[in-house]
C-alpha positions as a Markdown table, in Angstrom:
| # | Residue | x | y | z |
|---|---|---|---|---|
| 1 | Met | -18.7 | -5.4 | 9.2 |
| 2 | Glu | -17.3 | -8.0 | 7.1 |
| 3 | Trp | -13.8 | -6.8 | 7.3 |
| 4 | Glu | -13.8 | -7.0 | 11.0 |
| 5 | Lys | -14.7 | -10.6 | 11.0 |
| 6 | Ala | -12.2 | -11.5 | 8.3 |
| 7 | Leu | -9.5 | -9.7 | 10.4 |
| 8 | Gln | -9.9 | -12.4 | 13.1 |
| 9 | Glu | -9.6 | -15.3 | 10.5 |
| 10 | Ile | -6.4 | -14.3 | 9.1 |
| 11 | Arg | -3.8 | -17.1 | 9.4 |
| 12 | Pro | -0.1 | -17.3 | 9.2 |
| 13 | Leu | 1.6 | -18.5 | 5.9 |
| 14 | Ser | 1.9 | -22.2 | 5.8 |
| 15 | Glu | 5.3 | -23.3 | 6.9 |
| 16 | Gln | 4.8 | -26.6 | 4.8 |
| 17 | Trp | 4.5 | -24.5 | 1.7 |
| 18 | Leu | 7.4 | -22.0 | 2.6 |
| 19 | Gln | 9.6 | -25.1 | 3.1 |
| 20 | Lys | 8.6 | -26.7 | -0.2 |
| 21 | Ala | 9.5 | -23.4 | -1.8 |
| 22 | Arg | 12.7 | -23.1 | -0.1 |
| 23 | Glu | 13.8 | -26.8 | -1.2 |
| 24 | Arg | 13.1 | -25.9 | -4.8 |
| 25 | Leu | 14.9 | -22.7 | -4.7 |
| 26 | Asp | 18.0 | -24.5 | -3.2 |
| 27 | Asp | 17.9 | -27.0 | -6.0 |
| 28 | Leu | 18.0 | -24.4 | -8.8 |
| 29 | Thr | 21.2 | -24.4 | -10.9 |
| 30 | Lys | 23.0 | -21.6 | -8.8 |
| 31 | Pro | 24.8 | -21.1 | -5.6 |
| 32 | Arg | 22.4 | -21.5 | -2.7 |
| 33 | Gly | 20.8 | -18.0 | -1.9 |
| 34 | Ser | 22.5 | -16.3 | -4.8 |
| 35 | Leu | 19.6 | -14.6 | -6.1 |
| 36 | Gly | 18.8 | -12.9 | -2.8 |
| 37 | Met | 15.5 | -11.1 | -2.5 |
| 38 | Leu | 14.1 | -12.7 | -5.6 |
| 39 | Glu | 14.4 | -16.0 | -3.8 |
| 40 | Asp | 12.5 | -14.5 | -0.6 |
| 41 | Ile | 10.0 | -13.0 | -2.8 |
| 42 | Ala | 9.2 | -16.4 | -4.7 |
| 43 | Ala | 9.0 | -18.2 | -1.3 |
| 44 | Lys | 6.8 | -15.8 | 0.1 |
| 45 | Tyr | 4.4 | -15.7 | -3.0 |
| 46 | Val | 4.3 | -19.6 | -2.8 |
| 47 | Gly | 3.3 | -19.4 | 0.9 |
| 48 | Ile | 0.5 | -17.0 | 0.1 |
| 49 | Arg | -0.9 | -18.7 | -2.8 |
| 50 | Gln | 0.0 | -22.2 | -1.6 |
| 51 | Glu | 0.8 | -23.6 | -5.1 |
| 52 | Ser | 4.0 | -24.9 | -6.8 |
| 53 | Pro | 4.7 | -24.4 | -9.5 |
| 54 | Ile | 3.2 | -20.9 | -9.5 |
| 55 | Gln | 0.6 | -19.9 | -11.9 |
| 56 | Ser | 1.2 | -16.7 | -13.7 |
| 57 | Pro | -0.3 | -13.9 | -11.5 |
| 58 | Lys | -3.3 | -12.0 | -12.7 |
| 59 | Lys | -2.6 | -8.5 | -11.6 |
| 60 | Gly | -4.5 | -5.3 | -10.7 |
| 61 | Ile | -3.7 | -2.0 | -9.1 |
| 62 | Phe | -6.4 | -0.1 | -7.0 |
| 63 | Val | -6.0 | 3.6 | -6.7 |
| 64 | Phe | -8.1 | 5.1 | -3.9 |
| 65 | Val | -8.7 | 8.8 | -4.1 |
| 66 | Gly | -9.6 | 11.2 | -1.3 |
| 67 | Asp | -9.3 | 14.9 | -0.5 |
| 68 | His | -8.0 | 16.5 | 2.8 |
| 69 | Glu | -9.3 | 19.8 | 4.2 |
| 70 | Val | -5.9 | 20.2 | 6.0 |
| 71 | Val | -4.7 | 21.8 | 2.8 |
| 72 | Gln | -6.3 | 24.9 | 4.1 |
| 73 | Glu | -3.5 | 25.1 | 6.4 |
| 74 | Gly | -0.9 | 25.4 | 3.6 |
| 75 | Val | 0.8 | 22.0 | 3.9 |
| 76 | Ser | 0.7 | 21.2 | 0.0 |
| 77 | Ala | 2.4 | 23.0 | -3.1 |
| 78 | Tyr | -0.6 | 22.0 | -5.0 |
| 79 | Pro | -4.2 | 23.1 | -4.8 |
| 80 | Gln | -7.0 | 20.6 | -3.9 |
| 81 | Glu | -8.5 | 20.9 | -7.4 |
| 82 | Val | -5.6 | 18.8 | -8.8 |
| 83 | Thr | -7.1 | 15.6 | -7.3 |
| 84 | Ala | -10.1 | 15.6 | -9.6 |
| 85 | Leu | -7.9 | 16.5 | -12.6 |
| 86 | Met | -5.6 | 13.7 | -11.9 |
| 87 | Val | -8.6 | 11.4 | -11.6 |
| 88 | Arg | -9.6 | 12.2 | -15.2 |
| 89 | Asn | -6.1 | 11.6 | -16.2 |
| 90 | Phe | -6.0 | 8.2 | -14.6 |
| 91 | Leu | -9.4 | 7.3 | -16.3 |
| 92 | Ala | -7.8 | 8.5 | -19.6 |
| 93 | Gly | -4.8 | 6.3 | -19.3 |
| 94 | Gly | -2.3 | 9.1 | -19.3 |
| 95 | Ala | -0.9 | 9.0 | -15.8 |
| 96 | Gly | 2.4 | 7.4 | -14.6 |
| 97 | Val | 0.5 | 4.5 | -13.0 |
| 98 | Asn | -1.1 | 3.8 | -16.2 |
| 99 | Val | 2.0 | 3.6 | -18.2 |
| 100 | Leu | 3.8 | 1.3 | -15.5 |
| 101 | Ala | 0.8 | -0.9 | -15.1 |
| 102 | Arg | 0.6 | -1.4 | -18.9 |
| 103 | Cys | 4.2 | -2.7 | -18.6 |
| 104 | Ala | 3.4 | -4.9 | -15.7 |
| 105 | Gly | 0.2 | -6.3 | -17.3 |
| 106 | Ala | -2.0 | -4.9 | -14.6 |
| 107 | Glu | -5.6 | -3.5 | -14.7 |
| 108 | Val | -6.0 | -0.1 | -13.0 |
| 109 | Thr | -9.2 | 0.6 | -10.9 |
| 110 | Val | -9.9 | 4.2 | -9.7 |
| 111 | Ile | -12.1 | 4.5 | -6.5 |
| 112 | Asp | -13.7 | 7.8 | -5.3 |
| 113 | Ile | -13.7 | 7.0 | -1.7 |
| 114 | Gly | -13.3 | 10.5 | -0.4 |
| 115 | Met | -13.1 | 13.1 | -3.1 |
| 116 | Lys | -14.4 | 16.6 | -2.6 |
| 117 | Glu | -15.7 | 17.0 | -6.0 |
| 118 | Glu | -18.3 | 14.6 | -7.3 |
| 119 | Leu | -17.4 | 13.6 | -10.8 |
| 120 | Lys | -20.7 | 12.4 | -12.1 |
| 121 | Asp | -19.6 | 12.2 | -15.7 |
| 122 | Ala | -16.4 | 10.3 | -14.9 |
| 123 | Glu | -16.7 | 7.1 | -17.1 |
| 124 | Gly | -15.0 | 4.0 | -15.5 |
| 125 | Leu | -14.6 | 5.7 | -11.9 |
| 126 | Val | -15.7 | 3.2 | -9.2 |
| 127 | Lys | -18.0 | 5.4 | -7.0 |
| 128 | Lys | -17.8 | 4.4 | -3.4 |
| 129 | Asn | -17.6 | 7.9 | -1.8 |
| 130 | Val | -17.9 | 7.7 | 2.2 |
| 131 | Arg | -17.7 | 11.6 | 2.6 |
| 132 | Arg | -16.8 | 14.5 | 0.5 |
| 133 | Ser | -13.2 | 15.0 | 1.9 |
| 134 | Ala | -11.6 | 14.2 | 5.1 |
| 135 | Gly | -11.9 | 17.0 | 7.7 |
| 136 | Asn | -9.1 | 19.4 | 8.6 |
| 137 | Ile | -7.1 | 17.4 | 11.2 |
| 138 | Ala | -5.5 | 20.5 | 12.5 |
| 139 | Arg | -8.9 | 21.4 | 13.9 |
| 140 | Gly | -10.6 | 18.1 | 14.6 |
| 141 | Gln | -11.0 | 14.6 | 13.4 |
| 142 | Ala | -10.5 | 13.5 | 9.8 |
| 143 | Met | -13.6 | 11.3 | 10.0 |
| 144 | Thr | -15.9 | 9.6 | 12.5 |
| 145 | Leu | -15.1 | 6.1 | 13.6 |
| 146 | Glu | -18.2 | 4.8 | 11.6 |
| 147 | Glu | -16.8 | 6.6 | 8.5 |
| 148 | Ala | -13.4 | 5.0 | 9.0 |
| 149 | Arg | -14.9 | 1.6 | 9.3 |
| 150 | Glu | -17.1 | 2.2 | 6.2 |
| 151 | Ala | -13.9 | 3.4 | 4.2 |
| 152 | Ile | -11.8 | 0.3 | 5.3 |
| 153 | Ser | -14.9 | -1.7 | 4.1 |
| 154 | Val | -14.7 | -0.3 | 0.6 |
| 155 | Gly | -11.1 | -1.2 | 0.3 |
| 156 | Phe | -11.9 | -4.8 | 1.8 |
| 157 | Glu | -14.8 | -5.1 | -1.0 |
| 158 | Met | -12.2 | -4.2 | -3.7 |
| 159 | Ala | -10.1 | -7.2 | -2.5 |
| 160 | Lys | -13.1 | -9.5 | -2.3 |
| 161 | Glu | -13.9 | -8.4 | -6.0 |
| 162 | Ala | -10.4 | -8.9 | -7.0 |
| 163 | His | -10.6 | -12.5 | -5.6 |
| 164 | Arg | -13.9 | -13.0 | -7.4 |
| 165 | Arg | -12.3 | -11.9 | -10.7 |
| 166 | Gly | -9.4 | -14.2 | -10.3 |
| 167 | Leu | -6.6 | -11.6 | -9.5 |
| 168 | Thr | -3.8 | -13.1 | -7.5 |
| 169 | Leu | -1.5 | -10.1 | -7.1 |
| 170 | Ile | -3.0 | -6.5 | -6.3 |
| 171 | Gly | -1.2 | -3.2 | -5.8 |
| 172 | Thr | -2.1 | -0.1 | -3.8 |
| 173 | Gly | -2.3 | 3.2 | -5.1 |
| 174 | Asp | -3.5 | 6.6 | -3.9 |
| 175 | Met | -4.3 | 10.2 | -5.0 |
| 176 | Gly | -5.1 | 13.1 | -2.8 |
| 177 | Ile | -3.6 | 16.4 | -2.5 |
| 178 | Gly | -2.2 | 16.9 | 1.0 |
| 179 | Asn | -2.1 | 13.3 | 1.9 |
| 180 | Thr | 1.5 | 13.1 | 3.1 |
| 181 | Thr | 0.4 | 15.3 | 6.1 |
| 182 | Pro | -2.1 | 12.7 | 7.6 |
| 183 | Ser | 0.4 | 9.9 | 6.6 |
| 184 | Ser | 3.2 | 11.6 | 8.6 |
| 185 | Ala | 0.7 | 11.9 | 11.6 |
| 186 | Ile | -0.1 | 8.2 | 11.3 |
| 187 | Phe | 3.5 | 7.2 | 11.4 |
| 188 | Ser | 4.3 | 9.3 | 14.2 |
| 189 | Cys | 1.3 | 7.9 | 16.3 |
| 190 | Leu | 1.8 | 4.2 | 15.3 |
| 191 | Leu | 5.5 | 3.7 | 14.9 |
| 192 | Pro | 5.9 | 5.7 | 17.1 |
| 193 | Ala | 8.3 | 8.4 | 15.9 |
| 194 | Glu | 8.8 | 12.1 | 16.4 |
| 195 | Val | 6.8 | 14.2 | 13.9 |
| 196 | Glu | 10.2 | 15.8 | 12.5 |
| 197 | Glu | 11.5 | 12.2 | 11.7 |
| 198 | Val | 8.6 | 11.2 | 9.5 |
| 199 | Thr | 7.8 | 14.6 | 7.7 |
| 200 | Gly | 9.1 | 15.3 | 4.3 |
| 201 | Lys | 8.6 | 17.6 | 1.3 |
| 202 | Gly | 5.5 | 16.0 | -0.1 |
| 203 | Thr | 4.7 | 17.5 | -3.4 |
| 204 | Gly | 7.9 | 19.7 | -3.2 |
| 205 | Leu | 7.9 | 22.0 | -0.3 |
| 206 | Asn | 10.8 | 24.2 | 0.8 |
| 207 | Ala | 12.5 | 23.9 | 4.1 |
| 208 | Ala | 10.3 | 26.6 | 5.7 |
| 209 | Ala | 7.1 | 25.0 | 4.5 |
| 210 | Ile | 8.3 | 21.7 | 5.8 |
| 211 | Arg | 8.7 | 23.3 | 9.2 |
| 212 | His | 5.3 | 24.6 | 9.0 |
| 213 | Lys | 3.9 | 21.3 | 8.1 |
| 214 | Val | 5.6 | 19.8 | 11.0 |
| 215 | Glu | 3.9 | 22.3 | 13.2 |
| 216 | Ile | 0.5 | 21.4 | 11.6 |
| 217 | Ile | 0.9 | 17.7 | 12.2 |
| 218 | Lys | 2.0 | 18.4 | 15.8 |
| 219 | Lys | -1.2 | 20.4 | 16.2 |
| 220 | Ala | -3.4 | 17.8 | 14.7 |
| 221 | Ile | -2.1 | 15.1 | 17.0 |
| 222 | Glu | -2.5 | 17.4 | 20.1 |
| 223 | Val | -6.1 | 18.5 | 19.0 |
| 224 | Asn | -7.1 | 14.8 | 18.5 |
| 225 | Ser | -5.1 | 13.3 | 21.4 |
| 226 | Asp | -8.2 | 12.3 | 23.4 |
| 227 | Asn | -9.8 | 10.2 | 20.6 |
| 228 | Met | -6.7 | 8.2 | 19.7 |
| 229 | Asn | -6.7 | 5.0 | 21.6 |
| 230 | Asp | -6.1 | 2.2 | 18.9 |
| 231 | Pro | -5.2 | 2.0 | 15.3 |
| 232 | Leu | -8.9 | 2.5 | 14.1 |
| 233 | Ser | -9.3 | 5.7 | 16.2 |
| 234 | Ile | -5.9 | 7.0 | 15.2 |
| 235 | Leu | -6.8 | 6.5 | 11.5 |
| 236 | Ala | -10.2 | 8.3 | 12.0 |
| 237 | Ser | -8.7 | 11.1 | 13.9 |
| 238 | Val | -5.6 | 12.0 | 11.8 |
| 239 | Gly | -5.9 | 9.8 | 8.7 |
| 240 | Gly | -7.6 | 9.9 | 5.3 |
| 241 | Leu | -10.3 | 8.0 | 3.6 |
| 242 | Glu | -7.8 | 6.8 | 0.9 |
| 243 | Ile | -5.5 | 5.6 | 3.5 |
| 244 | Ala | -8.5 | 3.7 | 5.1 |
| 245 | Gly | -9.3 | 2.1 | 1.8 |
| 246 | Ile | -5.7 | 1.0 | 1.5 |
| 247 | Cys | -5.8 | -0.5 | 4.9 |
| 248 | Gly | -9.0 | -2.4 | 3.9 |
| 249 | Leu | -7.4 | -3.6 | 0.7 |
| 250 | Cys | -4.5 | -5.0 | 2.7 |
| 251 | Ile | -6.8 | -6.9 | 5.2 |
| 252 | Gly | -8.6 | -8.4 | 2.2 |
| 253 | Gly | -5.6 | -9.5 | 0.6 |
| 254 | Ala | -4.5 | -11.3 | 3.6 |
| 255 | Tyr | -7.9 | -12.8 | 4.2 |
| 256 | Tyr | -8.3 | -14.0 | 0.5 |
| 257 | Arg | -4.6 | -15.0 | 0.2 |
| 258 | Ile | -3.8 | -12.5 | -2.4 |
| 259 | Gly | -0.3 | -11.0 | -2.6 |
| 260 | Val | -0.5 | -7.2 | -2.0 |
| 261 | Val | 2.1 | -5.0 | -3.5 |
| 262 | Val | 2.4 | -1.8 | -1.4 |
| 263 | Asp | 3.3 | 1.4 | -3.1 |
| 264 | Gly | 5.0 | 4.4 | -1.3 |
| 265 | Phe | 4.6 | 6.5 | 1.6 |
| 266 | Ile | 0.8 | 6.9 | 1.8 |
| 267 | Ser | 0.1 | 3.3 | 0.8 |
| 268 | Ser | 2.5 | 2.3 | 3.7 |
| 269 | Ala | 0.4 | 4.4 | 6.1 |
| 270 | Gly | -2.6 | 2.4 | 5.2 |
| 271 | Ala | -0.6 | -0.8 | 5.5 |
| 272 | Leu | 0.9 | 0.0 | 8.8 |
| 273 | Val | -2.7 | 0.5 | 10.2 |
| 274 | Ala | -3.6 | -2.9 | 9.0 |
| 275 | Met | -0.5 | -4.3 | 10.4 |
| 276 | Arg | -1.3 | -2.8 | 13.8 |
| 277 | Met | -4.8 | -4.4 | 13.6 |
| 278 | His | -3.4 | -7.8 | 12.9 |
| 279 | Pro | 0.5 | -8.4 | 12.8 |
| 280 | Leu | 0.1 | -11.5 | 10.4 |
| 281 | Ile | -1.0 | -9.1 | 7.6 |
| 282 | Lys | 2.6 | -8.3 | 7.2 |
| 283 | Asp | 3.2 | -11.6 | 5.8 |
| 284 | Tyr | 1.1 | -10.9 | 2.8 |
| 285 | Leu | 2.6 | -7.6 | 1.9 |
| 286 | Phe | 5.4 | -6.9 | -0.6 |
| 287 | Phe | 6.7 | -3.3 | -0.1 |
| 288 | Ser | 7.7 | -2.2 | -3.6 |
| 289 | His | 10.1 | 0.6 | -2.8 |
| 290 | Cys | 11.5 | 3.1 | -0.2 |
| 291 | Ser | 10.1 | 6.6 | -1.1 |
| 292 | Ser | 12.2 | 9.8 | -1.0 |
| 293 | Glu | 10.0 | 10.8 | 1.9 |
| 294 | Lys | 12.2 | 10.4 | 4.9 |
| 295 | Gly | 9.5 | 8.9 | 7.1 |
| 296 | His | 9.3 | 5.9 | 4.9 |
| 297 | Arg | 12.8 | 4.9 | 5.6 |
| 298 | Val | 12.2 | 5.3 | 9.4 |
| 299 | Met | 9.2 | 3.1 | 9.0 |
| 300 | Phe | 11.1 | 0.3 | 7.3 |
| 301 | Ile | 13.9 | 0.5 | 9.9 |
| 302 | Lys | 11.6 | 0.4 | 12.8 |
| 303 | Glu | 9.5 | -2.4 | 11.4 |
| 304 | Gly | 12.4 | -4.6 | 10.1 |
| 305 | Ile | 11.2 | -4.4 | 6.6 |
| 306 | Lys | 13.4 | -4.4 | 3.4 |
| 307 | Pro | 11.8 | -2.9 | 0.4 |
| 308 | Met | 12.5 | -4.2 | -3.1 |
| 309 | Leu | 13.6 | -1.0 | -4.6 |
| 310 | Asp | 15.0 | 2.5 | -3.8 |
| 311 | Leu | 14.4 | 4.7 | -6.6 |
| 312 | Asp | 13.8 | 8.1 | -5.0 |
| 313 | Leu | 10.2 | 8.0 | -6.0 |
| 314 | Arg | 7.7 | 10.2 | -4.4 |
| 315 | Leu | 4.6 | 10.2 | -7.1 |
| 316 | Gly | 2.3 | 7.8 | -5.3 |
| 317 | Glu | -0.7 | 6.7 | -7.7 |
| 318 | Gly | 0.5 | 3.0 | -7.5 |
| 319 | Thr | 3.6 | 3.6 | -9.7 |
| 320 | Gly | 6.0 | 1.7 | -7.3 |
| 321 | Ala | 3.6 | -1.1 | -7.0 |
| 322 | Ala | 3.5 | -1.5 | -10.7 |
| 323 | Ile | 7.3 | -1.7 | -11.0 |
| 324 | Gly | 7.3 | -4.1 | -7.8 |
| 325 | Met | 4.9 | -6.4 | -9.8 |
| 326 | Gln | 7.4 | -6.8 | -12.5 |
| 327 | Ile | 10.1 | -7.8 | -9.8 |
| 328 | Ile | 7.6 | -10.5 | -8.4 |
| 329 | Glu | 6.9 | -11.7 | -12.0 |
| 330 | Asp | 10.9 | -12.2 | -12.3 |
| 331 | Ala | 11.0 | -14.0 | -9.1 |
| 332 | Ile | 8.1 | -16.3 | -10.1 |
| 333 | Arg | 9.8 | -16.9 | -13.5 |
| 334 | Ile | 13.0 | -18.0 | -11.9 |
| 335 | Tyr | 11.1 | -20.3 | -9.6 |
| 336 | Asn | 9.1 | -21.9 | -12.2 |
| 337 | Asp | 11.5 | -22.0 | -15.2 |
| 338 | Met | 15.0 | -22.2 | -14.1 |
| 339 | Ala | 16.5 | -25.7 | -14.3 |
| 340 | Thr | 17.3 | -27.8 | -11.1 |
| 341 | Phe | 20.4 | -29.6 | -10.3 |
| 342 | Ser | 18.4 | -32.7 | -10.4 |
| 343 | Gln | 17.2 | -32.1 | -14.0 |
| 344 | Val | 20.7 | -31.4 | -15.4 |
| 345 | Gly | 22.4 | -34.2 | -13.5 |
| 346 | Ile | 24.7 | -32.0 | -11.3 |
| 347 | Thr | 25.5 | -32.8 | -7.7 |
| 348 | Pro | 26.2 | -29.4 | -5.9 |
| 349 | Gly | 29.5 | -29.3 | -4.4 |
| 350 | Ala | 30.7 | -32.3 | -6.3 |
């Protein structure tokens, strides 16, 4: 598949462009390094886009939607039917991601990659369904290896289309009742970490329900252990179709040199799979926030990543990515528009 070839062609950020960015940032009228992460973000974006000054980014958020039969095991506070209802809400422009995307000036694209229900009359829905819901991971695989590869391909195609449309900053989003369960399983396998370390309340489970969820995830890992040999087979065994789509979007972003703003816990599971497939993909990702899901913080610590924000969010959809895009826009404005010492005739330290 195209994404597999692209994976081999991902290159590190240009040190020349990174150095050029650092030199300009150090010449801005401020103490060196005083704008902290904003400076790091600006330099990284210059390294990705290889341009200075930076053109104003054209933004888009891609919300991948998939269902999970593991909800049959009682791991979610909401029924599976909510997935389709929320998709209609996205398409009507009434969800949290729509509101925040409008603030960020980002388009929202909603992709059916693995919904159980087929919404034939849903105008504006991108229909790329690979299969009607991921399987019950507590009893078998979420999908076949070929289905996982196809779902990654859908995400890669979205990045390719974003590149064709001139988007330069794309965000990940997800929707799928029950999807913190496969995400926790992926974190446990790929970090690695104990299941208890990376399993939280999801849509609002109480302590007893969280303990039950932990047991279901452990069962899923045990049931599928013989099939899990690498990131792709782990994704196929205990993941989800929307997680695979996000993985593909991250691969495509790195290949086409588009900055990818990663949303929360579920999006980070997809990003982690992509990073395990090729470590350089990490250089193209901006992690927008640390979710209130405790496993998200564990991932950041283990991977040595500092997210932009910590707002106790746990909604998903791409809401954190939309907010993160506004922070990146701030960093770009600082880089482009702030006066330099050279321009104002000041010699630092004089």
